[in-house]
N, C-alpha and C positions, 0 to 999 in steps of 0.2 A: 504493500500500500504506500502511496506517495505521502511525503510530508505535507501536512495540511497548512503549514505556514504560508501565508499569501500576502500580497501587497495591501496596504491600508486602503480602505474604501470610504469615499465620501458618503456621509449619511445626513439626513435620510435620503433614500433613493427608492425608486419603484422597481420591483422585481421584474425578471424576464421570464416569459413563457417560451422555453426552448422545446420546440416540437421536432422529434426525430421520427421519420417515417422510412419505410423500406418494404420490399416484398418479404414475405415470411422467410426467415433463415438468413437474411443478409447481414444481421448483426445489430439491429437497432436497440434491442433490449440489453445486450451486453455492453454497448457503448453507454447507454443511459445509466446502467448500474455502476460502471466504472467512474463516471462523473459524480454520481451521488456519493460514492465512497471516498473520493479524493478531493472534492471541492467543499469549501465552507459556503455558508449562505445558500445552500441548495436543498430543496425538498423534492422528492419524487412523487408525482401524482399517482395515487392509488386508484385504479379503475374499479368500477362495478361490473360484474359479469354474470351471465346466466349459465355459463358452462360449469361443469363439475370441477373441483380441484384436481390438479395433477399431483403426482407423488411429490411430497415435500412442500407443497404450497400451503400457506397459512392465511387464515382470515385476518384482514386488516394489515397484512404485511405485503403479500403479493397482489391480492385482489380483495374486494368485498364481494362475497358470493351471495347472490340473491336469486329468488325464483323469478320465473318469467312474469308472473303477476306483479310482484314487487317492483321489478324493473319497469314495467309499463306504467305503474303508478308514478314513479320518479320522473319518467318522460312527460307524462300528462301534467304534472305539477311544476314543471320547469326547474327541476332540481339538478339537471345535467347540462353541462356546457356543450357537450357533444356526445353523440351515441351512434352506433351502427351495429348491424348484424353481419358477422364475418364467420364464414365456415359454419360451425355447429353451435355458435353462441352469440349473444349480444353483449356489447361492451359500451361503457359510458364513463364520463368524467364528472364527478360531483362538483357543482359550482361553488358552494360556500367555502370549502377549505382553500380552493385556488385563489379566490378573490381576497381572502383574509391574508394568505401568505404573500401575495404580491404587494399588498398595502403595507405589510410589515417589513418589506425589503428583501424577502426571500425569492430566489429564482426557482421556478417550477419546471421540471423536466417531464416531458410526455413522450412515450413510445407508442404512437397510434398510427393508424393508416391514413391514406390521403383523404378519405372522406371526413375523418375526424379533424384533420388539419383544416379543411375548408370551413367546417362548422366553428371551430375554436377561433380561427382568424376572423370570422364574421362576428363572433361574440366579443372578442377582445382584440380589435385590430391594431391598437397601439402597443400591445404587449408581446405579440407573437414574433419570434424569430425562428425560421424553420430550416431544417436540414433533411435532404433526401439521401439515403445511403444505397448505393448500387453495389451489386456483387461484381467481381472481376469477370465472371462468365456465368452462363446458365448451368454449365456442367458443374462448376464449383458450388453454385447455389444448391443444386440437387444433392451433391455430396454432403454439404453441411446439414441439410434437412435429414438425411439418413443418419448422420452422426449424432443428432440430438437424441434419437432413440425413444422419443415420447409420442411419435405419431405412427399410425398404421400406414402401410404401403399405399392404400387407397387415398388416405389423407394427403400424403406427400404428392401423389400424382395430381390431386386436385389443386394443391398449392402451386405446383409447377405450371398447371394449365392456366392459372390466373396471374402468374408472375409478370408476364409481359404487359398485361393490361395495367397492373399496378405501376410498373416502371414507366409507362407512357405518361404519367402525371408528374414527371420530374420537373417540368418547366414551371409548375405552380409554386415551387419552393425557392426560398432566398438563396440557399446554398446546396450544392451537390458534392458528395465525396464518394470515392470508390473504396470499399473495404477489402482491399487485397491483403493488407497486413493490419491486424487489429490494433497494434500499438500506435501506428501512424493515424489510423482512422479516429482513435480516441483523442490523440493530440490535436488533430485538425478540428474536431468538434469542440474541444476545450478552448481552442483559440477563438472560435466563433462566439462562444459564450462570453469569454472575457471581453471581446470587442463590443458586444451588445451591452454589457454592463456600463461601458464608458461613454455611451452616447450622451450628448448634452441634454436632450429632452428627458432622458431617464434619470439624470442626476440633478435636474434643474433646481429643485427645492433645496437640496443640500449645498449645491454650488453657490446659490445666492447667499447662503449663510457663511460659507467658507471664504468667498472672495472678500467679504467685509473684514475678515481677519488679516487680509493682505493689503488693507488700506484702499480697497476699490469698492465703490458703491454700485 
């Protein structure tokens, strides 16, 4: 794990919604988890899902597991920033904890699909910075899916069948990286997050206070 000592940050500032999207198996979740573990001032968005837990997954840590009926109620009552049905389950992002974290100056990391990116950018247009992760090849993408060991062969075949459609949305994102080497992909995504934190508009409240200490009104 990296040393968490980081440069001083002007406060208060508005948090960043860093959206990481990719076809299944390209590495978006691994990159998101690496940033969460190595970065200060970061919170990972925990999604709600209707699919059953996989081995090792815990309630409130990896997902909030809800019934289809409970999920539909959350959608109806506007409790989700974004939601979609993907493969054999529905997924969504609870609104309240995200808005509270951004206001408190925490950055939120999302590993969601292109549909979720569209919705969350519409809901929080000034806060979203998005990254699309591409695999180095479709052959390598399929190898990684088989290597996960969590999906059945028919699930992998379906994921591969929709991969090119998912990749076709790359132009909708602010940044695109190729995850050929995980270490470099993580470093590139980290650089994007650090740059987003430093935009003038995101720091404006804290900057106004800080520059007065430098004798500038």
